[in-house]
N, C-alpha and C positions, 0 to 999 in steps of 0.2 A: 848637983851631981855632975861629975866630969864626963865629957863625951867618950864613947867607946873608941878604942883604936880601930882603924880600918881593917886590920887583919882579922879581927874577930867577926866582923860583919860578913866578910867574904866567905869564911868557913861556914857560917850559918846558912848562907844562901846556896852553897853547894849541896847541902844535905836536904834542903827542902823538897826538891823533886823526888828524891829517894823516898821520902815519907809518903808522898802521894802515890808512888808506885807500890809501896807496901800495902796501902789500903786497897788498891786495885787487885793486887795479887791475893790478898786475903779473901776478897769477895768472889774471886773467880772460881774457887773450889767449894763454895757453899751450895747446898741444895736449893734450887729456886722455889720460891713460894708461889705456886701457880694455882689458880682457881679454874675449874672446868665448868664454867657457868652454864652454857646451854645444855650440856649433857647431864650435869649434876646440879640441881637447884638447891641453894642454901636455905634451910628453914628460917622462917622469920620469927621475930619475938612474938609472944602470945598476944600482946596488945598493939600489934602493928596496924597502922592505918593504911589499908590498901584500897582496892576497888569497892564501891558501894554495892549493896544488895537490898532489894525490896523483899521483905519477908511475907510469908503466908501463915494463916491459921491452920490448925490441924486438918480441917476438912478441905482446904484448898482456897478458901476466900482470901483476898488480899488484905493486909493489915493497913495499907495506906488509905486514909480517909479524905485525902485531897485538901487538907487544911492550909497548905502552903507555908507552914511555919519553918520548914527546912529552907525554903527559898529565901524567906526573910532573914534567917539567921546567917546565911552564907555571906561572908565578907567579900568574896571574889565574884559574886553574882553569877555563879556557875550552874545554878539549879533553876529549872523552869517547871512549874507545876500548874496544871489546869484541872480543877475539880469539876465533877459532874454529879448529878443526883442519881441515886439508885432507884430502880423501880422494882415492883414485885416480879415482873417478867424477866428483867435483867438485873441481877444483883451480883456485883463484883466484890463488895465488902459488906460487913455487917454495919448497920446504921444507915444514915441518910445519904452520905456522900462517898465517893471514891475518887482516886486520882486517874482521870481519863487520859491525860497527857503527862508524862514524867520524863524529863531529860536532865542529864548531867553532862556538862561540857568539861571534859578532862583537859582541855587546853587551858582552862581557867582555874580549875580546882587546885587548891593548895594543900589538900589533905589535912585540914585542921581538925575536922570532926565536930565542928559546931552544929552542923545539920543533924548529927546523931543525937546530940544533947537536946535539941529543940523538938524532936519527934515525940508526940505524946503517946503514941501507940507502939513504940519500938518497931515501927515498920521499916525503918532505914537503919542498917548496920553496915559496918565495914569489914570486908574479908581480908585474908592474908595474901590475896593475889596482887602481885606487884608488877607484872608485865603489862604496862599501859603505854605501849608504843605502836605507832602505825606509820605507814608512808603516805596516808591520805588524811587530811585534816577533818574531813566530814565523818570519817569512821571513829573519831575520838569523841563524838557527841553520842553518848549512850542513851538510847530510848528505853521505854518501859519493857519492851520485849527482851532486851539484853540485861536489864537490871533485875527482873523478877527472879526469885529463887525457883529452881526447877521443882516440878511436882514430885513429891515423894510417893512411895507406894501407898496406895489407898486413897490418895487425894483426888478430888474431882476438879477438873478445870472450870473456873468460873466462866460465864455467869450461871449460878444455881442458887436455890433458896437456902436460907439459913437452916441449921439443924432443927428438926421438929421440936417444939416446946421450948425453944431458947429465944433470947432477945440479944440485942447488941451488948448489954452488960455482961451476959454470960461469956461472950467471946472475949471481951476486954479483961475479964477476971480469970480467964484460962479454964473455964468449966467445960468447954467443948473439946472432945477428943477426936482422934482420927477415926474414919469409918472402918467398919469391920470388913471382912473379905467379900460380903455380899453387897457392899455399897451403902449399908445402913450405918448411921452414926451411933457410936456407943455412948 
């Protein structure tokens, strides 16, 4: 192919800045796409992996049995669980054990959800809460008091005895319902 004449190259170079100005002028009059995040929170997808939550049974006993399977499944080593034995005087969960110490380090957590899959009692789930920032590193290590689901109406704060006439299997199979208004279990 023969080379272009120099006059054609000069004409192309003169129009190039005008093309750039045309793009700038076109975008100057478009409505800006602004998100008002702190004031208006965007809803998350239904299966979004946010902050963890330790769940409770209908009567208020904790679902965590202190098995530490979630800690073993965590690839980032972000979970620390220390189990303890329940006694008849102090019962925090049905069965033999409960999670006495439960910590999740959100500085290490990668939000993969493998801990949720490993939990045999569905004690650990993930919420849609996505605001996990702080100005202090120590506040990003969530302990059991911040991870436990709040008590719903009618629930009794542990430690307390299991529902009369039930055993641990009834809890795991979902046969225990919330207490009625007088505090007795249905």
